[in-house]
Structures are given as structure tokens and as C-alpha cells.
N, C-alpha and C positions, 0 to 999 in steps of 0.2 A: 504494500500500500504506500503511495507516495506521501511525502511529508505534507502537512496541512497547507504550507505556503505554496506548494507546487500543484495543488489539486485544481485541475481545470474547471470542475464544476463550482468550486468555491469562488474562483476568479470570475466565472460567468455570473454567479449569483451577485457578487459584489458589483459588477458592471451593470447588471440589470437594476439593482437597488439604486445605484448612483443615477442611472438614467431615469428611473421612476421619480427620484427626488428632484432631479432637474426639470422633468416634465411637470411635476406638481408645482414647483416654484414658478415655472413659466405660466401655468394655468392661473395661478393666484395673481401674478403680476398682470396678466391679461384682463382678469376680472376687475382688478383695482383700476386699471387704465380705462376700461369701459365705464366704470362707475364715476370716475373723475373726468372732468372736461379737459381734454388734452389739447394743448396749443398746436398750431400748424408747425411743420418741420422747421420753418424759418425762425420760429420763436422758441424752439426747443432749447433747453439748457444742456450743457455738457453732460450733466448727470443723466438726463433722459436719453442722450445719444449713447452713453455707455450702457444704459439699461437695455436699449434695443440691440446693441451689439452682443450683450450677454444672451439675449433671447435667441438670436441667430446661432450663436455658438452652441446653445443647449439643443437646438433643433438639429444641428449638424452632428453633435455627439449622439443624439438619439438615432439618427440614420446610420451612423458608423456602428453603433452597438447592434442595431438590427441587422446590418450587413454581415457582421461577424457571426451572427446566429444562423445564417443561411448556409446550407451545404454548398460545397464547391460547384456541383453540377447545376445549381440554380442561380449562381452569381450573375451569369450573362442575362438571364431573364429578369433578375432584379434590376440590373443596370438599365435594361431596355425599359422597364416599368418607370424607373425614376426619370429617364430621359423623356418618356411620353408625358409624364406629369409636368415636367419643366416646360415642355413645348406647349402643353395646354395652358399653363400659367402665363407663358409669353403671349399666346394668342388672346387670352382674356385681357391682358394689359394692353396689347395693341388695339383691341376692340374698344376698350374703355378710353384710351387716348384719342382714337378716331372720333368717338362720340363727343368728347370734350372739345375737339377742334371744330365740329360742325355747329353752325349757329342754331339757336333754338327756333322752333316754329313760330313762337309768339313774337319774334323780333321783327315781323313785317315781311318775311320772305314770301315764298309762293304758298300761301295758305289755301286750303281747299275751300270752296264756297260753302257758306252756311245757309241753311234753309229752315225757316220756322215751320214746324209741323203742328197743326192744331190738335189739341186733345179734346175729344168729345166725351 
């Protein structure tokens, strides 16, 4: 039996526990941020920037821990899945930016004609 320090299952448990702690911390911070009114990024303090950086690091740590749990033969499929998710996120961001760039309909552009319909 290997010494307790070299036990791979114990190391895995420790990593999972650390990942769970980081995810719990991240969820708590997200809940507090939603509850409080958060200023725009231009008004964010250095502390808020550091906090966001920690959140991204926690997410990356979670993904790395998850990747280490995956068997070797599924690594390529996991990599493809993450790539597809990132492409989806990129498409959503592009769509959102395109919507922000187009003027609103109420700004006097080509509005559809409005017709009153009598209600009897």
C-alpha cells in the first residue's frame, strides 16, 4: 500500500475538495454581486478587477480539475466539447455586439405602418 502522501485517490479527493471550495466561493461572490449594484467596468475599483480575475482563475482551475478526471481516451472529445462551447460563447457575443450596433426601431428609422383596429 502506498504511503498516504502518494495515494492518488487522496490527491484526487483533495483537488476535488479544493475545486468545490473555489466553486462555492465563486457562487457566493456571484450572488453578492447580483444583490449589490455593480458599477460599469469603467468605474470598477482595482479590488473589483482583482475579484473578477480570481473568478476566472477559479473557473479555469475547475476545468483543469475536471480535465484531469477524464480518461485519456476521452480527452480529445472533451477538448472538442470545450472548443464548441467557446465558439458558441463567441457567437453569442458577436450577436449581442451586432444588436448593440444597430439603431433601435423607435429612433425614427423604417418603422412598419401602424393601423388602428376597432374593438367591438
